Structure formats: C-alpha cells, structure tokens
N, C-alpha and C positions, 0 to 999 in steps of 0.2 A: 265653680266655674268648670266648664267642660273643655279641657285642654286637648289639643290634637296629639295623638300618640303616633310617633314615626318609628317604624321597624325597618332596620337596614338589612338588605339582602345583598351579599357580594358574590355568592356562588351561583353558578349555572348548572347545567346538566352534568358537568364533570363530578359533582358531589350532590346527588339528589337529596340526601338527608339535610345537609346545610342549606340547600336551596329551598326546601320545604318548610323548615322550622319557623322562619320569620312569618310565613303566611299563616301557619297554625296559630301562633301567638297573636297576630293581628286580627285573625278571624274571631278568636275568643273575645278580644276587646270590642270588635264591631258588633258581635252578638250581644254583648253587655251594654250596648248603646253608646260606646265611646266613639269619637271620631278617630278612625284608624287609617294609617297610610303605610304601605310598604314602599320604601324607596330602594329601587334596584340600582346598584352601582357595579362597576367593573364588569365581569362576565354575566352577572345577573340581568343586565339590560336585555340580553337575548331572550329571556323568559317572557318579556312583554311583547314580543313580536307574534304575529299570527302563527300559530302552531309551535311557538317557542317552548311551551310547557308540556307539549304532547310527549308522552313516553318518559317523563321525569317521575320516577317512582322509587321510594325507599321502603325497605322491609318494615312492616308494621305501621306505616304512615299512609295517609290518603294520597291518591294520585294528585299531583300538583295541578293538573288541568282542572280537575273537579273542584279542588280546594279554591283555586283562583275564581272560578265561576261562582262558588258559594260566597266567597269574600266580597266580591263585587255586588252580588245580590243583597248582601247585608250592609250596603252603603259604604263599603271600604273603597279605598282608592289605591291604585298602583301607579307610581311615578317612576319614570326612568331618568337617571342622571343624564342631562344633555351633554355634558363634557365627556361622558363615557360612551354615549350612543353615537356621537358624531364620528369618532375615529373608526367605529365599527360599521359605518355606513348606514346606520339605522335612522330612518326618517319617519314622519307622521304616516306615510303610506304603508310602512311595515307593521304598524302597531295593531295589537289585538284590540277588540272592542273594550272600551272602558279604561284603557291605558293612556297615560299622558307623559310627554317628555317635558321635564322642567329643568331650569337652570339657575345660576346664581342671581339673576335679576329677580326671579320669583322669591328665592330664599331671603334676599334682603328686604323685599316688600312685606313678607309674612312675619318677619322677626318682630316680636313685641317691642324690643328696644328701638327699632326703626319707626314704629307707629307712634311712639311718644313724642309730644311736642317738646321743644327745648325747655329746660328748667328755667325758673325765674332767675336763678343765679347766673345762668349762661347769658340770658338777655341783659341782666344788669352788668355783667363783666364786659359784654360787647359795647354797651352804652358808655361805660367808664373809659374803655380804650378809645372810642370815638371822641369823647370829650377831651381826653388828654392829647390826642393828635391835633385837635382843633386849637388847643391853647398855645 
C-alpha cells in the first residue's frame, strides 16, 4: 500500500536550513514515487505565499524557491495549516501556485480511523443498549 508521507515544516525564512530540509526530504520521497506532502505550520505558512520562498537559501542547500518548484513538478503537495494561516492574514488569494490551505475538517476526513465503518461489536452494543432501554 502506498501511504501518504507528511513532512512538517515549522520554520520560515528566519532559519533557512530548517525551512529547506523538510522540502528536501519530501522531494526525495516524491521522486521515489511516494505520495509526499509538506505541511507548513507556524511561521512556515508564509513560505507558501506568492514570493514567500524567494531568497530563502542556506549554505550547501538548494534555493527553496527552486526546490519547491521541483517538488510540485514531482507531484508533491504543499499544504498550509489553516489555523496558522488565518491569524497571519493569509488567504487563498496570497497562495503560490500549487499550494493549498487545509484545516482540521480535512484532517479528520483523511484519517484512516475515520474512514472505517463501525465495528460489528459497536453495532451489537448499540443494539443491546436499545433493547435494554425498550424493556
């Protein structure tokens, strides 16, 4: 089974090395055919804005702007935490191409535990409770 790999990025331009490394790891995964996502939280949400990754460079690492372009071309996804983007005034209009704002509603829907139907035991227990109340 091909599972989604989510790489968390919390740092923005204030620490270029820490901002870049999750994208390097995610791009390696995407290049290998894995479904890879970089989830930007806290200050990293600014990286997903138009021009947000421009000028973010760490010694010995690729420029983040170029790396993000390559990552997206490799079918990678960049998600911004909605709870982090909102207080920073970041909306859909501010996003770079290929970047998406996501929130708890999506996380609950995508969770494998949420996709499972109730177990037979849960259905049986509910039926027993209903029978006992009726008696």
